PyMOL Python script that loads the backbone (N, CA, C, O; Angstrom):
from pymol import cmd

cmd.read_pdbstr("""\
ATOM      1  N   MET A   1      -7.536 -19.294 119.362  1.00  0.00           N
ATOM      2  CA  MET A   1      -6.643 -19.123 118.237  1.00  0.00           C
ATOM      3  C   MET A   1      -5.529 -20.167 118.252  1.00  0.00           C
ATOM      4  O   MET A   1      -5.021 -20.551 117.198  1.00  0.00           O
ATOM      5  N   GLN A   2      -5.157 -20.618 119.426  1.00  0.00           N
ATOM      6  CA  GLN A   2      -4.072 -21.600 119.521  1.00  0.00           C
ATOM      7  C   GLN A   2      -4.418 -22.890 118.781  1.00  0.00           C
ATOM      8  O   GLN A   2      -3.527 -23.545 118.241  1.00  0.00           O
ATOM      9  N   THR A   3      -5.689 -23.261 118.748  1.00  0.00           N
ATOM     10  CA  THR A   3      -6.062 -24.527 118.112  1.00  0.00           C
ATOM     11  C   THR A   3      -5.884 -24.509 116.605  1.00  0.00           C
ATOM     12  O   THR A   3      -5.705 -25.570 116.006  1.00  0.00           O
ATOM     13  N   ILE A   4      -5.925 -23.351 115.973  1.00  0.00           N
ATOM     14  CA  ILE A   4      -5.739 -23.305 114.519  1.00  0.00           C
ATOM     15  C   ILE A   4      -4.407 -22.683 114.131  1.00  0.00           C
ATOM     16  O   ILE A   4      -4.097 -22.530 112.950  1.00  0.00           O
ATOM     17  N   ARG A   5      -3.637 -22.332 115.129  1.00  0.00           N
ATOM     18  CA  ARG A   5      -2.328 -21.750 114.878  1.00  0.00           C
ATOM     19  C   ARG A   5      -1.349 -22.862 114.521  1.00  0.00           C
ATOM     20  O   ARG A   5      -1.390 -23.939 115.117  1.00  0.00           O
ATOM     21  N   GLY A   6      -0.498 -22.619 113.585  1.00  0.00           N
ATOM     22  CA  GLY A   6       0.501 -23.607 113.201  1.00  0.00           C
ATOM     23  C   GLY A   6       0.437 -23.904 111.717  1.00  0.00           C
ATOM     24  O   GLY A   6      -0.516 -23.549 111.024  1.00  0.00           O
ATOM     25  N   GLN A   7       1.477 -24.561 111.258  1.00  0.00           N
ATOM     26  CA  GLN A   7       1.584 -24.848 109.838  1.00  0.00           C
ATOM     27  C   GLN A   7       0.441 -25.711 109.338  1.00  0.00           C
ATOM     28  O   GLN A   7       0.177 -26.787 109.874  1.00  0.00           O
ATOM     29  N   TRP A   8      -0.221 -25.237 108.327  1.00  0.00           N
ATOM     30  CA  TRP A   8      -1.200 -25.979 107.538  1.00  0.00           C
ATOM     31  C   TRP A   8      -2.525 -26.264 108.223  1.00  0.00           C
ATOM     32  O   TRP A   8      -3.417 -26.814 107.577  1.00  0.00           O
ATOM     33  N   LYS A   9      -2.705 -25.927 109.483  1.00  0.00           N
ATOM     34  CA  LYS A   9      -3.955 -26.282 110.171  1.00  0.00           C
ATOM     35  C   LYS A   9      -5.173 -25.658 109.508  1.00  0.00           C
ATOM     36  O   LYS A   9      -6.153 -26.357 109.253  1.00  0.00           O
ATOM     37  N   ALA A  10      -5.138 -24.375 109.225  1.00  0.00           N
ATOM     38  CA  ALA A  10      -6.283 -23.725 108.592  1.00  0.00           C
ATOM     39  C   ALA A  10      -6.529 -24.307 107.205  1.00  0.00           C
ATOM     40  O   ALA A  10      -7.678 -24.513 106.814  1.00  0.00           O
ATOM     41  N   SER A  11      -5.469 -24.572 106.468  1.00  0.00           N
ATOM     42  CA  SER A  11      -5.613 -25.155 105.131  1.00  0.00           C
ATOM     43  C   SER A  11      -6.213 -26.552 105.196  1.00  0.00           C
ATOM     44  O   SER A  11      -7.046 -26.909 104.364  1.00  0.00           O
ATOM     45  N   ILE A  12      -5.802 -27.333 106.165  1.00  0.00           N
ATOM     46  CA  ILE A  12      -6.357 -28.676 106.341  1.00  0.00           C
ATOM     47  C   ILE A  12      -7.835 -28.592 106.681  1.00  0.00           C
ATOM     48  O   ILE A  12      -8.647 -29.327 106.120  1.00  0.00           O
ATOM     49  N   LEU A  13      -8.186 -27.702 107.592  1.00  0.00           N
ATOM     50  CA  LEU A  13      -9.596 -27.537 107.950  1.00  0.00           C
ATOM     51  C   LEU A  13     -10.432 -27.130 106.749  1.00  0.00           C
ATOM     52  O   LEU A  13     -11.527 -27.654 106.542  1.00  0.00           O
ATOM     53  N   MET A  14      -9.918 -26.195 105.956  1.00  0.00           N
ATOM     54  CA  MET A  14     -10.659 -25.761 104.766  1.00  0.00           C
ATOM     55  C   MET A  14     -10.810 -26.915 103.775  1.00  0.00           C
ATOM     56  O   MET A  14     -11.873 -27.078 103.176  1.00  0.00           O
ATOM     57  N   ALA A  15      -9.772 -27.707 103.598  1.00  0.00           N
ATOM     58  CA  ALA A  15      -9.851 -28.857 102.691  1.00  0.00           C
ATOM     59  C   ALA A  15     -10.883 -29.860 103.186  1.00  0.00           C
ATOM     60  O   ALA A  15     -11.649 -30.402 102.389  1.00  0.00           O
ATOM     61  N   LEU A  16     -10.913 -30.111 104.482  1.00  0.00           N
ATOM     62  CA  LEU A  16     -11.880 -31.060 105.042  1.00  0.00           C
ATOM     63  C   LEU A  16     -13.293 -30.504 105.025  1.00  0.00           C
ATOM     64  O   LEU A  16     -14.255 -31.267 105.111  1.00  0.00           O
ATOM     65  N   SER A  17     -13.435 -29.196 104.916  1.00  0.00           N
ATOM     66  CA  SER A  17     -14.784 -28.619 104.847  1.00  0.00           C
ATOM     67  C   SER A  17     -15.445 -28.964 103.512  1.00  0.00           C
ATOM     68  O   SER A  17     -16.671 -28.974 103.400  1.00  0.00           O
ATOM     69  N   GLU A  18     -14.631 -29.243 102.521  1.00  0.00           N
ATOM     70  CA  GLU A  18     -15.156 -29.600 101.203  1.00  0.00           C
ATOM     71  C   GLU A  18     -15.483 -31.082 101.101  1.00  0.00           C
ATOM     72  O   GLU A  18     -16.442 -31.454 100.425  1.00  0.00           O
ATOM     73  N   ALA A  19     -14.706 -31.930 101.759  1.00  0.00           N
ATOM     74  CA  ALA A  19     -14.954 -33.377 101.723  1.00  0.00           C
ATOM     75  C   ALA A  19     -14.039 -34.066 102.719  1.00  0.00           C
ATOM     76  O   ALA A  19     -12.919 -33.618 102.963  1.00  0.00           O
ATOM     77  N   GLU A  20     -14.531 -35.175 103.300  1.00  0.00           N
ATOM     78  CA  GLU A  20     -13.651 -35.946 104.163  1.00  0.00           C
ATOM     79  C   GLU A  20     -12.531 -36.497 103.299  1.00  0.00           C
ATOM     80  O   GLU A  20     -12.698 -36.669 102.091  1.00  0.00           O
ATOM     81  N   SER A  21     -11.394 -36.771 103.914  1.00  0.00           N
ATOM     82  CA  SER A  21     -10.225 -37.100 103.112  1.00  0.00           C
ATOM     83  C   SER A  21      -9.264 -37.980 103.892  1.00  0.00           C
ATOM     84  O   SER A  21      -9.349 -38.094 105.114  1.00  0.00           O
ATOM     85  N   ASP A  22      -8.340 -38.606 103.150  1.00  0.00           N
ATOM     86  CA  ASP A  22      -7.263 -39.349 103.784  1.00  0.00           C
ATOM     87  C   ASP A  22      -5.965 -38.545 103.648  1.00  0.00           C
ATOM     88  O   ASP A  22      -5.942 -37.499 102.999  1.00  0.00           O
ATOM     89  N   ILE A  23      -4.898 -39.036 104.256  1.00  0.00           N
ATOM     90  CA  ILE A  23      -3.647 -38.282 104.272  1.00  0.00           C
ATOM     91  C   ILE A  23      -3.095 -38.053 102.860  1.00  0.00           C
ATOM     92  O   ILE A  23      -2.726 -36.923 102.541  1.00  0.00           O
ATOM     93  N   PRO A  24      -3.025 -39.081 101.999  1.00  0.00           N
ATOM     94  CA  PRO A  24      -2.483 -38.807 100.655  1.00  0.00           C
ATOM     95  C   PRO A  24      -3.287 -37.751  99.887  1.00  0.00           C
ATOM     96  O   PRO A  24      -2.704 -36.918  99.194  1.00  0.00           O
ATOM     97  N   ALA A  25      -4.597 -37.779 100.001  1.00  0.00           N
ATOM     98  CA  ALA A  25      -5.420 -36.783  99.303  1.00  0.00           C
ATOM     99  C   ALA A  25      -5.187 -35.391  99.885  1.00  0.00           C
ATOM    100  O   ALA A  25      -5.100 -34.415  99.140  1.00  0.00           O
ATOM    101  N   LEU A  26      -5.088 -35.295 101.203  1.00  0.00           N
ATOM    102  CA  LEU A  26      -4.811 -33.995 101.828  1.00  0.00           C
ATOM    103  C   LEU A  26      -3.443 -33.484 101.401  1.00  0.00           C
ATOM    104  O   LEU A  26      -3.290 -32.310 101.066  1.00  0.00           O
ATOM    105  N   GLN A  27      -2.460 -34.359 101.412  1.00  0.00           N
ATOM    106  CA  GLN A  27      -1.119 -33.945 101.039  1.00  0.00           C
ATOM    107  C   GLN A  27      -1.084 -33.511  99.575  1.00  0.00           C
ATOM    108  O   GLN A  27      -0.325 -32.610  99.217  1.00  0.00           O
ATOM    109  N   GLY A  28      -1.888 -34.134  98.734  1.00  0.00           N
ATOM    110  CA  GLY A  28      -1.972 -33.722  97.340  1.00  0.00           C
ATOM    111  C   GLY A  28      -2.537 -32.320  97.193  1.00  0.00           C
ATOM    112  O   GLY A  28      -2.111 -31.561  96.322  1.00  0.00           O
ATOM    113  N   ARG A  29      -3.496 -31.977  98.044  1.00  0.00           N
ATOM    114  CA  ARG A  29      -4.084 -30.631  98.005  1.00  0.00           C
ATOM    115  C   ARG A  29      -3.141 -29.591  98.587  1.00  0.00           C
ATOM    116  O   ARG A  29      -3.222 -28.408  98.257  1.00  0.00           O
ATOM    117  N   LEU A  30      -2.250 -30.043  99.453  1.00  0.00           N
ATOM    118  CA  LEU A  30      -1.271 -29.155 100.082  1.00  0.00           C
ATOM    119  C   LEU A  30       0.113 -29.553  99.572  1.00  0.00           C
ATOM    120  O   LEU A  30       0.984 -29.934 100.353  1.00  0.00           O
ATOM    121  N   ALA A  31       0.302 -29.464  98.281  1.00  0.00           N
ATOM    122  CA  ALA A  31       1.458 -30.046  97.596  1.00  0.00           C
ATOM    123  C   ALA A  31       2.807 -29.691  98.215  1.00  0.00           C
ATOM    124  O   ALA A  31       3.727 -30.508  98.173  1.00  0.00           O
ATOM    125  N   VAL A  32       2.945 -28.535  98.768  1.00  0.00           N
ATOM    126  CA  VAL A  32       4.244 -28.144  99.319  1.00  0.00           C
ATOM    127  C   VAL A  32       4.433 -28.583 100.768  1.00  0.00           C
ATOM    128  O   VAL A  32       5.506 -28.383 101.338  1.00  0.00           O
ATOM    129  N   ALA A  33       3.412 -29.176 101.365  1.00  0.00           N
ATOM    130  CA  ALA A  33       3.495 -29.593 102.764  1.00  0.00           C
ATOM    131  C   ALA A  33       4.171 -30.954 102.877  1.00  0.00           C
ATOM    132  O   ALA A  33       3.849 -31.887 102.142  1.00  0.00           O
ATOM    133  N   ASP A  34       5.094 -31.048 103.789  1.00  0.00           N
ATOM    134  CA  ASP A  34       5.762 -32.310 104.081  1.00  0.00           C
ATOM    135  C   ASP A  34       4.788 -33.245 104.796  1.00  0.00           C
ATOM    136  O   ASP A  34       3.992 -32.798 105.622  1.00  0.00           O
ATOM    137  N   ARG A  35       4.846 -34.529 104.485  1.00  0.00           N
ATOM    138  CA  ARG A  35       3.928 -35.503 105.081  1.00  0.00           C
ATOM    139  C   ARG A  35       3.985 -35.472 106.616  1.00  0.00           C
ATOM    140  O   ARG A  35       2.947 -35.540 107.275  1.00  0.00           O
ATOM    141  N   ARG A  36       5.180 -35.371 107.176  1.00  0.00           N
ATOM    142  CA  ARG A  36       5.302 -35.343 108.639  1.00  0.00           C
ATOM    143  C   ARG A  36       4.576 -34.152 109.241  1.00  0.00           C
ATOM    144  O   ARG A  36       3.949 -34.260 110.294  1.00  0.00           O
ATOM    145  N   VAL A  37       4.666 -33.020 108.564  1.00  0.00           N
ATOM    146  CA  VAL A  37       4.005 -31.805 109.043  1.00  0.00           C
ATOM    147  C   VAL A  37       2.487 -31.977 108.982  1.00  0.00           C
ATOM    148  O   VAL A  37       1.777 -31.590 109.910  1.00  0.00           O
ATOM    149  N   VAL A  38       1.996 -32.552 107.898  1.00  0.00           N
ATOM    150  CA  VAL A  38       0.554 -32.785 107.755  1.00  0.00           C
ATOM    151  C   VAL A  38       0.066 -33.748 108.831  1.00  0.00           C
ATOM    152  O   VAL A  38      -0.959 -33.499 109.465  1.00  0.00           O
ATOM    153  N   VAL A  39       0.789 -34.841 109.042  1.00  0.00           N
ATOM    154  CA  VAL A  39       0.390 -35.830 110.058  1.00  0.00           C
ATOM    155  C   VAL A  39       0.380 -35.199 111.448  1.00  0.00           C
ATOM    156  O   VAL A  39      -0.540 -35.436 112.230  1.00  0.00           O
ATOM    157  N   ARG A  40       1.392 -34.402 111.756  1.00  0.00           N
ATOM    158  CA  ARG A  40       1.447 -33.745 113.071  1.00  0.00           C
ATOM    159  C   ARG A  40       0.272 -32.780 113.239  1.00  0.00           C
ATOM    160  O   ARG A  40      -0.347 -32.736 114.302  1.00  0.00           O
ATOM    161  N   ALA A  41      -0.035 -32.009 112.195  1.00  0.00           N
ATOM    162  CA  ALA A  41      -1.164 -31.075 112.264  1.00  0.00           C
ATOM    163  C   ALA A  41      -2.473 -31.836 112.431  1.00  0.00           C
ATOM    164  O   ALA A  41      -3.337 -31.416 113.200  1.00  0.00           O
ATOM    165  N   LEU A  42      -2.630 -32.954 111.716  1.00  0.00           N
ATOM    166  CA  LEU A  42      -3.842 -33.760 111.867  1.00  0.00           C
ATOM    167  C   LEU A  42      -3.994 -34.262 113.300  1.00  0.00           C
ATOM    168  O   LEU A  42      -5.088 -34.217 113.861  1.00  0.00           O
ATOM    169  N   ARG A  43      -2.921 -34.731 113.881  1.00  0.00           N
ATOM    170  CA  ARG A  43      -2.968 -35.226 115.274  1.00  0.00           C
ATOM    171  C   ARG A  43      -3.365 -34.106 116.236  1.00  0.00           C
ATOM    172  O   ARG A  43      -4.172 -34.313 117.141  1.00  0.00           O
ATOM    173  N   GLU A  44      -2.790 -32.919 116.031  1.00  0.00           N
ATOM    174  CA  GLU A  44      -3.118 -31.800 116.918  1.00  0.00           C
ATOM    175  C   GLU A  44      -4.572 -31.367 116.742  1.00  0.00           C
ATOM    176  O   GLU A  44      -5.255 -31.066 117.720  1.00  0.00           O
ATOM    177  N   LEU A  45      -5.041 -31.336 115.498  1.00  0.00           N
ATOM    178  CA  LEU A  45      -6.443 -30.976 115.247  1.00  0.00           C
ATOM    179  C   LEU A  45      -7.384 -32.012 115.846  1.00  0.00           C
ATOM    180  O   LEU A  45      -8.466 -31.676 116.326  1.00  0.00           O
ATOM    181  N   GLU A  46      -6.966 -33.266 115.813  1.00  0.00           N
ATOM    182  CA  GLU A  46      -7.780 -34.328 116.420  1.00  0.00           C
ATOM    183  C   GLU A  46      -7.789 -34.191 117.945  1.00  0.00           C
ATOM    184  O   GLU A  46      -8.834 -34.358 118.575  1.00  0.00           O
ATOM    185  N   GLU A  47      -6.644 -33.893 118.531  1.00  0.00           N
ATOM    186  CA  GLU A  47      -6.570 -33.681 119.982  1.00  0.00           C
ATOM    187  C   GLU A  47      -7.451 -32.515 120.412  1.00  0.00           C
ATOM    188  O   GLU A  47      -8.043 -32.536 121.492  1.00  0.00           O
ATOM    189  N   ASP A  48      -7.533 -31.502 119.562  1.00  0.00           N
ATOM    190  CA  ASP A  48      -8.353 -30.321 119.854  1.00  0.00           C
ATOM    191  C   ASP A  48      -9.820 -30.529 119.480  1.00  0.00           C
ATOM    192  O   ASP A  48     -10.639 -29.620 119.615  1.00  0.00           O
ATOM    193  N   ARG A  49     -10.137 -31.714 119.018  1.00  0.00           N
ATOM    194  CA  ARG A  49     -11.504 -32.142 118.671  1.00  0.00           C
ATOM    195  C   ARG A  49     -12.128 -31.295 117.552  1.00  0.00           C
ATOM    196  O   ARG A  49     -13.334 -31.049 117.540  1.00  0.00           O
ATOM    197  N   LEU A  50     -11.276 -30.857 116.612  1.00  0.00           N
ATOM    198  CA  LEU A  50     -11.786 -30.138 115.449  1.00  0.00           C
ATOM    199  C   LEU A  50     -11.991 -31.083 114.271  1.00  0.00           C
ATOM    200  O   LEU A  50     -12.781 -30.806 113.369  1.00  0.00           O
ATOM    201  N   ILE A  51     -11.266 -32.206 114.290  1.00  0.00           N
ATOM    202  CA  ILE A  51     -11.449 -33.244 113.281  1.00  0.00           C
ATOM    203  C   ILE A  51     -11.526 -34.589 113.977  1.00  0.00           C
ATOM    204  O   ILE A  51     -11.182 -34.724 115.151  1.00  0.00           O
ATOM    205  N   GLU A  52     -11.991 -35.598 113.217  1.00  0.00           N
ATOM    206  CA  GLU A  52     -12.026 -36.954 113.760  1.00  0.00           C
ATOM    207  C   GLU A  52     -11.626 -37.928 112.670  1.00  0.00           C
ATOM    208  O   GLU A  52     -11.815 -37.677 111.480  1.00  0.00           O
ATOM    209  N   ARG A  53     -11.061 -39.057 113.113  1.00  0.00           N
ATOM    210  CA  ARG A  53     -10.698 -40.121 112.182  1.00  0.00           C
ATOM    211  C   ARG A  53     -11.843 -41.105 112.086  1.00  0.00           C
ATOM    212  O   ARG A  53     -12.584 -41.321 113.045  1.00  0.00           O
ATOM    213  N   SER A  54     -11.974 -41.699 110.910  1.00  0.00           N
ATOM    214  CA  SER A  54     -12.996 -42.722 110.720  1.00  0.00           C
ATOM    215  C   SER A  54     -12.646 -43.949 111.563  1.00  0.00           C
ATOM    216  O   SER A  54     -11.536 -44.055 112.084  1.00  0.00           O
ATOM    217  N   ALA A  55     -13.603 -44.878 111.693  1.00  0.00           N
ATOM    218  CA  ALA A  55     -13.401 -46.082 112.502  1.00  0.00           C
ATOM    219  C   ALA A  55     -12.161 -46.854 112.047  1.00  0.00           C
ATOM    220  O   ALA A  55     -11.433 -47.411 112.869  1.00  0.00           O
ATOM    221  N   GLY A  56     -11.929 -46.884 110.748  1.00  0.00           N
ATOM    222  CA  GLY A  56     -10.746 -47.566 110.226  1.00  0.00           C
ATOM    223  C   GLY A  56      -9.472 -46.765 110.408  1.00  0.00           C
ATOM    224  O   GLY A  56      -8.372 -47.284 110.217  1.00  0.00           O
ATOM    225  N   GLY A  57      -9.615 -45.508 110.774  1.00  0.00           N
ATOM    226  CA  GLY A  57      -8.468 -44.652 111.042  1.00  0.00           C
ATOM    227  C   GLY A  57      -7.775 -44.111 109.815  1.00  0.00           C
ATOM    228  O   GLY A  57      -6.647 -43.628 109.907  1.00  0.00           O
ATOM    229  N   THR A  58      -8.430 -44.182 108.655  1.00  0.00           N
ATOM    230  CA  THR A  58      -7.749 -43.746 107.445  1.00  0.00           C
ATOM    231  C   THR A  58      -8.303 -42.448 106.862  1.00  0.00           C
ATOM    232  O   THR A  58      -7.626 -41.792 106.071  1.00  0.00           O
ATOM    233  N   ARG A  59      -9.511 -42.074 107.238  1.00  0.00           N
ATOM    234  CA  ARG A  59     -10.126 -40.868 106.680  1.00  0.00           C
ATOM    235  C   ARG A  59     -10.423 -39.884 107.800  1.00  0.00           C
ATOM    236  O   ARG A  59     -10.735 -40.264 108.928  1.00  0.00           O
ATOM    237  N   TYR A  60     -10.316 -38.619 107.455  1.00  0.00           N
ATOM    238  CA  TYR A  60     -10.550 -37.545 108.417  1.00  0.00           C
ATOM    239  C   TYR A  60     -11.736 -36.712 107.980  1.00  0.00           C
ATOM    240  O   TYR A  60     -11.978 -36.526 106.787  1.00  0.00           O
ATOM    241  N   SER A  61     -12.479 -36.207 108.969  1.00  0.00           N
ATOM    242  CA  SER A  61     -13.599 -35.315 108.695  1.00  0.00           C
ATOM    243  C   SER A  61     -13.702 -34.307 109.837  1.00  0.00           C
ATOM    244  O   SER A  61     -13.117 -34.487 110.905  1.00  0.00           O
ATOM    245  N   LEU A  62     -14.458 -33.246 109.583  1.00  0.00           N
ATOM    246  CA  LEU A  62     -14.658 -32.214 110.598  1.00  0.00           C
ATOM    247  C   LEU A  62     -15.630 -32.689 111.661  1.00  0.00           C
ATOM    248  O   LEU A  62     -16.566 -33.434 111.371  1.00  0.00           O
ATOM    249  N   THR A  63     -15.406 -32.259 112.885  1.00  0.00           N
ATOM    250  CA  THR A  63     -16.391 -32.428 113.940  1.00  0.00           C
ATOM    251  C   THR A  63     -17.329 -31.222 113.887  1.00  0.00           C
ATOM    252  O   THR A  63     -17.161 -30.341 113.044  1.00  0.00           O
ATOM    253  N   SER A  64     -18.296 -31.181 114.769  1.00  0.00           N
ATOM    254  CA  SER A  64     -19.188 -30.010 114.794  1.00  0.00           C
ATOM    255  C   SER A  64     -18.402 -28.754 115.178  1.00  0.00           C
ATOM    256  O   SER A  64     -18.669 -27.677 114.647  1.00  0.00           O
ATOM    257  N   ASP A  65     -17.442 -28.878 116.089  1.00  0.00           N
ATOM    258  CA  ASP A  65     -16.595 -27.727 116.432  1.00  0.00           C
ATOM    259  C   ASP A  65     -15.764 -27.300 115.228  1.00  0.00           C
ATOM    260  O   ASP A  65     -15.584 -26.106 114.987  1.00  0.00           O
ATOM    261  N   GLY A  66     -15.261 -28.267 114.477  1.00  0.00           N
ATOM    262  CA  GLY A  66     -14.495 -27.961 113.273  1.00  0.00           C
ATOM    263  C   GLY A  66     -15.339 -27.232 112.248  1.00  0.00           C
ATOM    264  O   GLY A  66     -14.866 -26.300 111.598  1.00  0.00           O
ATOM    265  N   SER A  67     -16.584 -27.652 112.102  1.00  0.00           N
ATOM    266  CA  SER A  67     -17.484 -26.985 111.155  1.00  0.00           C
ATOM    267  C   SER A  67     -17.749 -25.545 111.578  1.00  0.00           C
ATOM    268  O   SER A  67     -17.846 -24.653 110.735  1.00  0.00           O
ATOM    269  N   GLN A  68     -17.863 -25.323 112.868  1.00  0.00           N
ATOM    270  CA  GLN A  68     -18.100 -23.965 113.356  1.00  0.00           C
ATOM    271  C   GLN A  68     -16.905 -23.056 113.089  1.00  0.00           C
ATOM    272  O   GLN A  68     -17.072 -21.882 112.759  1.00  0.00           O
ATOM    273  N   ILE A  69     -15.707 -23.601 113.233  1.00  0.00           N
ATOM    274  CA  ILE A  69     -14.530 -22.757 113.016  1.00  0.00           C
ATOM    275  C   ILE A  69     -14.346 -22.434 111.539  1.00  0.00           C
ATOM    276  O   ILE A  69     -13.721 -21.428 111.203  1.00  0.00           O
ATOM    277  N   ILE A  70     -14.879 -23.271 110.650  1.00  0.00           N
ATOM    278  CA  ILE A  70     -14.818 -22.995 109.212  1.00  0.00           C
ATOM    279  C   ILE A  70     -15.528 -21.676 108.907  1.00  0.00           C
ATOM    280  O   ILE A  70     -15.059 -20.890 108.084  1.00  0.00           O
ATOM    281  N   GLU A  71     -16.641 -21.441 109.562  1.00  0.00           N
ATOM    282  CA  GLU A  71     -17.365 -20.180 109.362  1.00  0.00           C
ATOM    283  C   GLU A  71     -16.475 -18.992 109.748  1.00  0.00           C
ATOM    284  O   GLU A  71     -16.451 -17.973 109.058  1.00  0.00           O
ATOM    285  N   ILE A  72     -15.756 -19.137 110.846  1.00  0.00           N
ATOM    286  CA  ILE A  72     -14.866 -18.073 111.320  1.00  0.00           C
ATOM    287  C   ILE A  72     -13.719 -17.873 110.341  1.00  0.00           C
ATOM    288  O   ILE A  72     -13.366 -16.738 110.020  1.00  0.00           O
ATOM    289  N   LEU A  73     -13.137 -18.965 109.865  1.00  0.00           N
ATOM    290  CA  LEU A  73     -12.052 -18.864 108.890  1.00  0.00           C
ATOM    291  C   LEU A  73     -12.533 -18.200 107.601  1.00  0.00           C
ATOM    292  O   LEU A  73     -11.801 -17.425 106.985  1.00  0.00           O
ATOM    293  N   GLY A  74     -13.756 -18.506 107.201  1.00  0.00           N
ATOM    294  CA  GLY A  74     -14.335 -17.861 106.025  1.00  0.00           C
ATOM    295  C   GLY A  74     -14.474 -16.361 106.221  1.00  0.00           C
ATOM    296  O   GLY A  74     -14.193 -15.577 105.316  1.00  0.00           O
ATOM    297  N   ASP A  75     -14.911 -15.970 107.416  1.00  0.00           N
ATOM    298  CA  ASP A  75     -15.020 -14.538 107.731  1.00  0.00           C
ATOM    299  C   ASP A  75     -13.648 -13.859 107.673  1.00  0.00           C
ATOM    300  O   ASP A  75     -13.525 -12.747 107.158  1.00  0.00           O
ATOM    301  N   ILE A  76     -12.640 -14.515 108.190  1.00  0.00           N
ATOM    302  CA  ILE A  76     -11.284 -13.958 108.171  1.00  0.00           C
ATOM    303  C   ILE A  76     -10.788 -13.829 106.731  1.00  0.00           C
ATOM    304  O   ILE A  76     -10.178 -12.821 106.373  1.00  0.00           O
ATOM    305  N   ALA A  77     -11.045 -14.839 105.913  1.00  0.00           N
ATOM    306  CA  ALA A  77     -10.618 -14.791 104.503  1.00  0.00           C
ATOM    307  C   ALA A  77     -11.308 -13.649 103.765  1.00  0.00           C
ATOM    308  O   ALA A  77     -10.672 -12.948 102.979  1.00  0.00           O
ATOM    309  N   ARG A  78     -12.607 -13.455 104.010  1.00  0.00           N
ATOM    310  CA  ARG A  78     -13.331 -12.345 103.377  1.00  0.00           C
ATOM    311  C   ARG A  78     -12.780 -11.007 103.842  1.00  0.00           C
ATOM    312  O   ARG A  78     -12.617 -10.090 103.036  1.00  0.00           O
ATOM    313  N   TRP A  79     -12.496 -10.886 105.114  1.00  0.00           N
ATOM    314  CA  TRP A  79     -11.915  -9.663 105.657  1.00  0.00           C
ATOM    315  C   TRP A  79     -10.563  -9.382 105.001  1.00  0.00           C
ATOM    316  O   TRP A  79     -10.273  -8.243 104.633  1.00  0.00           O
ATOM    317  N   GLN A  80      -9.743 -10.414 104.856  1.00  0.00           N
ATOM    318  CA  GLN A  80      -8.426 -10.248 104.262  1.00  0.00           C
ATOM    319  C   GLN A  80      -8.535  -9.824 102.799  1.00  0.00           C
ATOM    320  O   GLN A  80      -7.779  -8.960 102.354  1.00  0.00           O
ATOM    321  N   ARG A  81      -9.455 -10.413 102.048  1.00  0.00           N
ATOM    322  CA  ARG A  81      -9.654 -10.021 100.645  1.00  0.00           C
ATOM    323  C   ARG A  81     -10.098  -8.567 100.552  1.00  0.00           C
ATOM    324  O   ARG A  81      -9.617  -7.822  99.698  1.00  0.00           O
ATOM    325  N   ALA A  82     -11.013  -8.162 101.427  1.00  0.00           N
ATOM    326  CA  ALA A  82     -11.502  -6.776 101.417  1.00  0.00           C
ATOM    327  C   ALA A  82     -10.360  -5.807 101.737  1.00  0.00           C
ATOM    328  O   ALA A  82     -10.264  -4.743 101.126  1.00  0.00           O
ATOM    329  N   ARG A  83      -9.511  -6.161 102.672  1.00  0.00           N
ATOM    330  CA  ARG A  83      -8.373  -5.311 103.017  1.00  0.00           C
ATOM    331  C   ARG A  83      -7.404  -5.197 101.857  1.00  0.00           C
ATOM    332  O   ARG A  83      -6.875  -4.118 101.590  1.00  0.00           O
ATOM    333  N   SER A  84      -7.170  -6.293 101.173  1.00  0.00           N
ATOM    334  CA  SER A  84      -6.199  -6.228 100.063  1.00  0.00           C
ATOM    335  C   SER A  84      -6.741  -5.400  98.907  1.00  0.00           C
ATOM    336  O   SER A  84      -5.963  -4.808  98.158  1.00  0.00           O
ATOM    337  N   LYS A  85      -8.069  -5.346  98.747  1.00  0.00           N
ATOM    338  CA  LYS A  85      -8.662  -4.527  97.689  1.00  0.00           C
ATOM    339  C   LYS A  85      -8.528  -3.043  97.994  1.00  0.00           C
ATOM    340  O   LYS A  85      -8.396  -2.227  97.081  1.00  0.00           O
ATOM    341  N   THR A  86      -8.560  -2.694  99.270  1.00  0.00           N
ATOM    342  CA  THR A  86      -8.453  -1.286  99.655  1.00  0.00           C
ATOM    343  C   THR A  86      -7.019  -0.841  99.832  1.00  0.00           C
ATOM    344  O   THR A  86      -6.744   0.346 100.002  1.00  0.00           O
ATOM    345  N   GLY A  87      -6.097  -1.803  99.791  1.00  0.00           N
ATOM    346  CA  GLY A  87      -4.675  -1.461  99.900  1.00  0.00           C
ATOM    347  C   GLY A  87      -4.197  -1.187 101.300  1.00  0.00           C
ATOM    348  O   GLY A  87      -3.168  -0.539 101.490  1.00  0.00           O
ATOM    349  N   THR A  88      -4.938  -1.678 102.302  1.00  0.00           N
ATOM    350  CA  THR A  88      -4.482  -1.461 103.684  1.00  0.00           C
ATOM    351  C   THR A  88      -3.895  -2.706 104.251  1.00  0.00           C
ATOM    352  O   THR A  88      -3.459  -2.714 105.402  1.00  0.00           O
TER     353      THR A  88
END
""", "prot")
cmd.dss("prot")
cmd.show_as("cartoon", "prot")
cmd.util.cbc("prot")
cmd.orient("prot")
């Protein structure tokens, strides 16, 4: 849980699950996120080997571990939606 804990990490992973991206595109999808916060989260996700930078260092994509955690995040999102429908 520590690897996805923190500001914007889960949102960044979900965004990268849809398409590889660069920092400006990610920041556009996370409009309220400060650039420094996004860059720090990207570095931490890269250190945890959930994402990787392209050879040129400008685009980010999920690693196989990152893809696996997307499934878990999807399960959590479905669980949360089901809970909110039941009012618990």
